C-alpha positions, 0 to 999 in steps of 0.5 A: 433543508427538507427535500420538499422545500428544496423542490420549491427553490428556483431551478438555478438554485436547485441544481447546485444544491442537489449536486452538493447533496450528491457529493456529500453522500459519496464523499466519505468512504466507509472504513473497513472492519478491523481484522481480529488478532490471529488474522493471516496477512500476506506481505508481498514484496522485495528486499524492502519487505524481506528486511535485507541485511537484518534479522527476520524479526527486524523487518517491518512485517514482523514488527507490524505483526507484533503491533497488530497481533496478526499472523503476517507471512513475510513474502518478501524476496530480495531482487524480486520484480512485479512479474516475480511477485505475480508468479509467486502469488498463486502458491502463496494464496493457496498456502495461506488464505490471507484476509489482507494482502499488502503489496510493495513491489515495483522498485526493482522494475524501476531500477532495471528500467522495465516498461512501466506499463508492464509493471502496472499490468502485473500489479493490477493482476496481483490485485485481481488475483488476491481479490478473487480469493477473497482478500483485501488489498492495500498497495504500498507506493514505492519511491522512484529511484532518483540521484537528485532525490537521494542527494537532497533527501527528498525521494517521492513516490512513483506517480503510477501507484496513485493512478493504479490505486484509483483505477483498481479501487484499492487503498494506497499507503503513500509516502511511507517508504519515500520518507524512510528512504529519504533519511540517511540515518534510517538507511543501511545502504543507498537502497535499504532501511536499517533496523530503525528505518524498518521500525519507523516504516512499521509505525507508518504502516500501522498508522495508515492501516489504522486510518483505513480501519484494518488495524484497531 
């Protein structure tokens, strides 16, 4: 329908039509241009990123680098918290100037029962610092520790990741870690993926980053 004809509609019909047109214009988020091979990407995380108990080449950052051709700096530190990642970030940004920062922190905060508000604030500052240095940011949701989830193989993401991603306007990779850590066959122990789990995680991240437009 042309704008001229729309203007001839009665007001009760015109307002819903204009609302639908507005929603259609805002609905689709434009995909990011793919990062070329050789681009530097920073993977900021804890033991899940470091590849606890495995060889460096078996951790998901190395596997994702092989799939994309990116230079991925594995900045995973076992036991690290969101506060630790925030403290380490400035030097990592200075040393690497990444085009993309993948943030996978908060699991140890939850294990230590640190206040959720502090975790969210730290992650928000990480996002802001990376953006201020010209990097894109993608947030990886971490499952909330749960005995019931572990027993019934149904871990789920902590809800604050989705809320934080919406507040900060950054893409969220949801469910990837939770899916892997819910499967005993993909785990080295109660908390960490084994080699196959890391491989499966790298596949999920590649698919998610492809949908977002970062990976070609």
